[in-house]
DRENKOL-137650 format. One record per residue (C-alpha): residue number from 1; residue in three letters; y, x, z. Coordinates in steps of 0.001 Angstrom, whole numbers. Layout:
! residues N
 num residu       v       u       w
 NUM    ALA       Y       X       Z
...
This chain:
! residues 119
 num residu       v       u       w
   1    GLN    7638    8363   15647
   2    VAL    7334    6583   12334
   3    GLN    8068    2933   11672
   4    LEU    6734    1108    8632
   5    VAL    8082   -2304    7701
   6    GLU    6180   -4266    5072
   7    SER    7168   -7308    3080
   8    GLY    6079   -9292      64
   9    GLY    2724  -10810     895
  10    GLY    1911  -14452     382
  11    LEU    -154  -17026   -1452
  12    VAL    -536  -16899   -5218
  13    GLN   -2837  -18424   -7797
  14    ALA   -5342  -16327   -9677
  15    GLY   -3666  -14527  -12551
  16    GLY    -361  -14396  -10717
  17    SER    1656  -11475   -9407
  18    LEU    3029  -10225   -6121
  19    ARG    5055   -7186   -5152
  20    LEU    4642   -5508   -1782
  21    SER    7244   -3229    -250
  22    CYS    7018    -812    2654
  23    ALA   10016     986    4099
  24    ALA    9421    3996    6319
  25    SER   11752    5456    8907
  26    GLY   11544    8080   11601
  27    SER    9727   11418   11441
  28    ILE    8781   11681    7790
  29    LEU    7690   15129    6684
  30    SER    8496   16517    3273
  31    ILE    4843   16627    2248
  32    ASN    3248   13254    2594
  33    THR    1501   10399     929
  34    MET    2401    6733    1064
  35    GLY     115    3993       1
  36    TRP   -1701     752     576
  37    TYR   -5030    -114    2049
  38    ARG   -6605   -3532    2393
  39    GLN   -9187   -5217    4537
  40    ALA  -10885   -8472    3652
  41    PRO  -12703  -10559    6262
  42    GLY  -16034   -9009    7147
  43    LYS  -15365   -5880    5116
  44    GLN  -14201   -2370    5854
  45    ARG  -10698   -1247    5092
  46    GLU  -10432     322    1659
  47    LEU   -7912    2346    -258
  48    VAL   -5941     370   -2825
  49    ALA   -3436    2916   -4097
  50    VAL   -1640    5973   -2819
  51    LYS    1176    8122   -4155
  52    SER    2085   11561   -2896
  53    SER    5546   12966   -2345
  54    SER    4905   15192   -5362
  55    GLY    4114   12191   -7562
  56    SER     347   12177   -7899
  57    THR   -1373    8821   -7641
  58    ASN   -4814    7500   -6833
  59    TYR   -6083    3965   -7367
  60    ALA   -9224    2113   -6403
  61    ASP  -11301    1412   -9495
  62    SER  -11102   -2312   -8793
  63    VAL   -7313   -2387   -9235
  64    LYS   -6794     101  -12057
  65    GLY   -4840   -1458  -14888
  66    ARG   -3649   -4331  -12708
  67    PHE   -1785   -2716   -9803
  68    THR     999    -144   -9969
  69    ILE    2248    1931   -7071
  70    SER    5718    3429   -7070
  71    ARG    7976    5219   -4635
  72    ASP   11662    5610   -3999
  73    ASN   11767    8851   -2051
  74    ALA   15481    8514   -1339
  75    LYS   14742    5251     464
  76    ASN   11348    6314    1858
  77    THR    9956    3151     355
  78    VAL    6729    2489   -1467
  79    TYR    6009    -514   -3667
  80    LEU    2831   -2102   -4949
  81    GLN    3157   -4296   -7991
  82    MET      66   -6466   -8240
  83    ASN    -575   -8289  -11496
  84    SER   -3489  -10368  -12743
  85    LEU   -4506  -11072   -9176
  86    LYS   -8036  -12234   -8477
  87    PRO   -9483  -14149   -5515
  88    GLU  -11315  -10978   -4510
  89    ASP   -7945   -9301   -3956
  90    THR   -7457  -11551    -940
  91    ALA   -7032   -9343    2121
  92    VAL   -4626   -7996    4680
  93    TYR   -2718   -5199    2986
  94    SER   -1484   -2386    5201
  95    CYS     997     318    4380
  96    ASN      99    3886    5279
  97    LEU    2225    7000    5621
  98    ARG     282   10226    5951
  99    ASN    2294   13222    7047
 100    LEU     785   16575    6098
 101    ARG    1541   19833    7884
 102    ASN    -393   23044    8421
 103    GLY   -3617   21433    7304
 104    PHE   -3317   18511    9655
 105    MET   -2888   14858    8712
 106    TYR    -947   12359   10763
 107    ASP   -1502    8724    9825
 108    HIS     921    5897   10504
 109    TRP     319    2236    9735
 110    GLY    2335    -852    9130
 111    GLN    1534   -4178   10755
 112    GLY    -160   -5560    7646
 113    THR     725   -8395    5328
 114    GLN   -1592  -11151    4152
 115    VAL   -2248  -11588     451
 116    THR   -4183  -14701    -496
 117    VAL   -5218  -15410   -4070
 118    SER   -6466  -18924   -4762
 119    SER   -8874  -19715   -7568
């Protein structure tokens, strides 16, 4: 079992910043990715940013240059620094841990944290 505990969401004005954190515990494999997805009302969940255990990163085009993902592998924690926030960033942000083994992927999700950006 894997547990993911998120923190850091909230309400911020446009142009402001927030930092999300997600701490993982439990059965974490050595090869994995950790990252953030978001879902706005009436929209599908989308990738925001992900970082692999080897250090590679992937960002949604809409957040490039504004958001930065980082990891502390010793603490099994991933962070998302969000700067220059826009109202369209408003969504529920969910942490994801994807364990990888023998060609299979095992996804685990946090409970989600609300980010609201006011105009």
